[in-house]
C-alpha positions as CSV (number, residue, x, y, z in Angstrom):
1,M,0.0,0.0,0.0
2,Q,2.9,2.4,0.8
3,S,4.4,1.9,-2.7
4,R,1.0,2.8,-4.3
5,Q,1.0,6.1,-2.4
6,D,4.6,6.8,-3.5
7,D,3.7,6.1,-7.1
8,K,0.9,8.7,-7.3
9,S,1.1,11.2,-10.1
10,L,1.1,14.9,-9.5
11,G,-2.5,15.1,-10.7
12,E,-3.6,12.5,-8.2
13,L,-1.8,14.2,-5.4
14,V,-3.4,17.6,-6.3
15,S,-6.8,15.8,-6.6
16,D,-6.3,14.2,-3.1
17,L,-5.3,17.6,-1.7
18,A,-8.3,19.3,-3.1
19,R,-10.7,16.6,-1.8
20,E,-9.1,16.6,1.6
21,T,-9.2,20.4,1.7
22,G,-12.9,20.3,0.8
23,V,-13.6,17.9,3.6
24,L,-11.6,20.0,6.0
25,V,-13.4,23.2,5.1
26,R,-16.8,21.4,5.6
27,Q,-15.7,20.1,9.0
28,E,-14.5,23.6,10.0
29,V,-17.8,25.2,9.0
30,H,-19.6,22.5,11.0
31,L,-17.4,23.2,14.0
32,A,-17.9,26.9,13.8
33,T,-21.7,26.5,13.5
34,T,-21.7,24.1,16.5
35,E,-19.6,26.4,18.6
36,V,-21.6,29.6,17.9
37,T,-24.9,27.7,18.4
38,H,-23.6,26.4,21.8
39,K,-22.5,29.9,22.9
40,A,-25.7,31.5,21.7
41,A,-27.9,28.9,23.5
42,R,-25.9,29.5,26.7
43,L,-26.3,33.2,26.4
44,G,-30.0,32.8,25.8
45,R,-30.4,30.7,29.0
46,E,-28.5,33.4,31.0
47,V,-30.7,36.1,29.6
48,A,-33.9,34.2,30.5
49,I,-32.6,33.7,34.1
50,L,-31.8,37.3,34.3
51,A,-35.3,38.3,33.0
52,V,-37.1,36.1,35.5
53,G,-34.9,37.4,38.4
54,G,-35.5,41.0,37.2
55,L,-39.3,40.5,37.2
56,V,-39.3,39.2,40.7
57,A,-37.0,42.0,41.9
58,Y,-39.2,44.5,40.0
59,A,-42.3,43.5,42.0
60,G,-40.3,43.9,45.3
61,V,-39.0,47.3,44.2
62,L,-42.5,48.5,43.4
63,V,-43.7,47.6,46.9
64,L,-40.6,49.3,48.4
65,L,-41.2,52.4,46.3
66,A,-44.8,52.6,47.4
67,A,-43.6,52.4,51.0
68,L,-41.0,55.2,50.4
69,I,-43.7,57.4,49.0
70,I,-45.9,56.8,52.0
71,V,-43.0,57.6,54.4
72,L,-42.2,60.8,52.6
73,A,-45.8,61.8,52.6
74,A,-46.0,61.0,56.3
75,V,-43.0,63.3,57.2
76,G,-44.6,66.3,55.5
77,L,-44.3,66.2,51.7
78,E,-47.4,66.4,49.6
79,W,-48.3,63.0,48.0
80,W,-47.6,64.2,44.5
81,L,-44.2,65.7,45.5
82,A,-43.2,62.4,47.3
83,A,-44.2,60.4,44.2
84,L,-42.2,62.8,41.9
85,V,-39.1,62.6,44.0
86,V,-39.2,58.8,44.2
87,G,-40.0,58.6,40.5
88,L,-37.0,60.7,39.5
89,L,-34.7,58.8,41.8
90,V,-35.8,55.5,40.3
91,T,-35.5,56.7,36.8
92,V,-31.8,57.8,37.3
93,I,-31.0,54.5,38.9
94,G,-32.7,52.6,36.1
95,V,-30.7,54.5,33.4
96,I,-27.4,53.7,35.2
97,V,-28.3,50.0,35.4
98,M,-29.4,49.8,31.8
99,R,-26.1,51.4,30.6
100,R,-24.2,48.8,32.6
101,G,-26.3,46.0,31.1
102,I,-25.8,47.3,27.5
103,N,-22.1,47.6,28.1
104,S,-21.9,44.0,29.3
105,L,-23.7,42.7,26.3
106,K,-21.4,44.7,24.0
107,H,-18.4,42.9,25.5
108,A,-20.0,39.4,25.4
109,D,-17.5,37.0,23.6
110,L,-19.2,35.1,20.9
111,T,-16.1,34.5,18.9
112,P,-15.6,30.8,17.9
113,K,-12.1,30.6,19.3
114,Q,-11.7,26.9,18.8
115,T,-12.7,27.2,15.2
116,M,-10.2,30.0,14.6
117,Q,-7.5,28.0,16.2
118,T,-8.2,24.9,14.0
119,L,-8.4,27.1,10.9
120,K,-4.9,28.4,11.7
121,E,-3.7,24.8,12.1
122,D,-5.4,23.8,8.9
123,A,-3.7,26.6,7.0
124,R,-0.3,25.4,8.3
125,W,-1.2,21.9,7.3
126,A,-2.2,23.0,3.8
127,K,1.1,24.9,3.4
128,E,3.0,21.8,4.4
129,Q,1.1,19.7,1.9
130,V,1.9,22.1,-0.9
131,S,5.6,22.4,-0.1
């Protein structure tokens, strides 16, 4: 079997290289798809957990805000002024939290690092096959 491989013509070698390169490219595309899908699914689960936690916390915050308005009204502020003060405070805090969340999502790493590494290795392999 070894002597048969040594006796291959240049055309056969180029044909083998083209076929193997095609298989390699298909495998890399499959790996990239799998890796990105896995990362996206994990990110989706994390976002869902965050959303559920946020809804529960939101209900609690509404109750606390109502209590704060009642306390401010009890110490002498008009009801409307107490509600305005609390509303403004909550809005400022909400904007700050949203900015942090958006910034975190901008820095989420969805790069298929494993695929990039194997592509570099494949490029090295292809260069070795040609030379």
